[in-house]
N, C-alpha and C positions, 0 to 999 in steps of 0.2 A: 505493501502500500503505499503510496506516494502521498508527499504532505503536498500541500497547495501553498506559496509562498505569495501572501499578500502583496499589491505593488505599493510603494509608496507613497505615501498621503502629499501631493506637492500643493506646498501653501507659498500663494502668490506674492511675489516681492512688491512693498510698500512702493506706490508711486508718490513721485518730486515732479513738481512743477519750478518750485525756484520762488517762489511769491510768498513777501512777508506784508502784511498789511501796515500800513505806516499811518500812526495816531498821532502824530505829532505838526506841528505845522503845516496844516491842512487846510484847504479850500472847503469846509464843511456844507456848503449851498450846492459844492458840484459832487461831493460825495452822496447826499440826498437824490439828487438829482441823476446820477448818473450811475457811483456804485463806488465802494471802497478806491483809493489809492492807494497804490502800491510799492515795494522796492523789490526791484527783480537783481536776483544773483547773476553775476556775469557767468555767461556758456553754460547756464541753465537752460531748461527747455524751454522758458517762456523766453528768455533771452534769447534763443537763436531762432523762433520765431518771429521776433521782432518787438517785443515787449521790452519798456523804459521803464527804469523808476520815474516815478509821477505820474505814470498812466493812472489813468480809471477803469477799473474792471466792472465792467456792465451783468456780461456773463458769461461763463464756463461750461460748455458743453447744453446750453439753454440751461441751466442751473444759476442760482447767487453765487456768490462767492463762499460764504459762509455752507449753503448746501453742497457745493462740490466738496469742500475741505472735509466736512464732515464723515462723508463716504466716499473717501479717495479710492479713485480707481486702480488697480493694479499696476504698474510696468509694464508700455508696449502699448497701453491704449491710447488712441486717438483723441485729441483734443481740439476743440477750436473756441476760440476766447474772442468775445466780443469786447472791445476797449475804446476810449474814446481820450483823445488827445486835443490839447491846445497848442496851436489854431489848427490843428489838423481834423479833428473833430471825430466820429465814431469810424474805426478801421477793425477789420478781423485780422486774426492772426491763428495758425496752425502749426500742429507739431504734434508727438508723440510723447506722453509722460513716462519719464525717466525713473528708474531705480535711486536710493538716497545714496549719495555720493560718498564713498568712505574712503578715508588716506590712502597713499598708493604704499606708502612707506612710514616706517616708526622712525626713522633716523635721525629727524628732523626734532625730536622730541632731547636728544642728547647735546642740542645747543644751546648755549647762555642765552638770558633773555636780556632784552636792553632794556637800559633805561625810560622807563615811560616818563611823559613830561606832564603839561598842565591837560586836566580833565577838559572834554569838550564841553565846550557850553551851552547854551539852547537855541542862541542865534546862529552858531554854525553846525549846528546838527546835517541839515541838508546838505552842506558843503561836506562834509565830514563822510557822510553814506553815499553820496552821489559822485560827488568830486575826487574821493580821496580812495577811501578802504572798497568802493566798487572797482576802482581800475589798479589796486593793490598786486604785484606780480608774486607776492608772498602768500596772498591769501587763499584758501579755497570757498567755494560758495556756501557753504556752512558756517565759515569764517564770517562772510558779511551779515548774514542771517543772523549770528550770534549777538554780533555788536550791535546792529540793529535794533535787535530784541530788548538788549540790556539799556537802549538809550529811552526804547517807548515805555523800560517799568520804573523807571526811576520814578522812587517815592520822595515826601516830603523830607525826611532825613536820609535818603539815597540807599535806604535798606531795599535788597533784591530778592526775588523768590528764591528757593532752594533748587538746588541743582537738579531734583527729580521735578520740579518744575518747569524748569528751564528746557531740561530733556523732553518732557513731553511736548512742549510748545513748540520745540524745533524736529519732532518726531523722530528722535536718535537717541541710542543707548548713553548712558552715564558713562562707560568708558571713551565714547565716541565723542562727547562732550568734552568732558577731559583734554584731549587729546587736540580739542579746536582751541580751547582755554589755553594752553601751552603754547598751539601755534601763536596767537593774537598775544601772549605776552611776550615770543621770542621777537617780535617784530616792534615792541615796546608800545601797544596800542591797548592794554587792558594790565590794570592794578587790581590784587583783591588782597580785601582784609578779613580774615577768619573773625566769622562770630561766633565760635563754638563757645564761647568765654561768656558770652553773654545770652546766650540759649535761642540768637537768632539766626538767619541765615546769611550767607557772607554779604560782607560789602562791596559793590565792581565800582573801579572808577574808568572810564573809557575815558583815553587820552590820546595825544596828539603824542607822538614819538619825542623824545629829548632833544633831537638833533634838527626840525620840524622847524620851521619858521615861525608858525602859529603858538607853539610854544613856547617859544623864548618872546614875541611879542613885538619882532621886528618885523612884520609881514607888511602889505599896502594897503 
């Protein structure tokens, strides 16, 4: 009598578009009329399709932004995003949902962290997100999303959510989150103060690198 071997159960790979809802310094009238303003991770599926940070998402596959992300399809699914951009107006981008990117190498974790500089102030956030970290050659898409998320989560006392909360928001594991934090620290964009002694979550400072003009204040 031969025993039958059950076929392996295939678990769909969690999808990834590369979009983070922008919650600071946004034209809320346009948000109400069109949909959420987004930050687009460089080289992500949405970015390759033509979407850019500052665009407003009207719908994704016929659903609202929130409805699509609450039931995110598996990697490989075709997506159609209807977006709005000033002064272009409404336009459509196409592509395929990708798997969540993972670091290709652990070798960077051994590099020393660069000294961080001055924290990014509120009025600098659009320039920091869209003009600096989105084009940084040493950052991955997840790193850009992490720094944007930390800026959006800033509280009255600068206390941010716990690591597990950040990981859930970014749809990644704690180990992947830690690798992203290390990369951000290595290029001088993140400073962390432990909150364990006060029974609080860690406090994060998103900063300009120490050698950046805006960190020393001698910019135009």
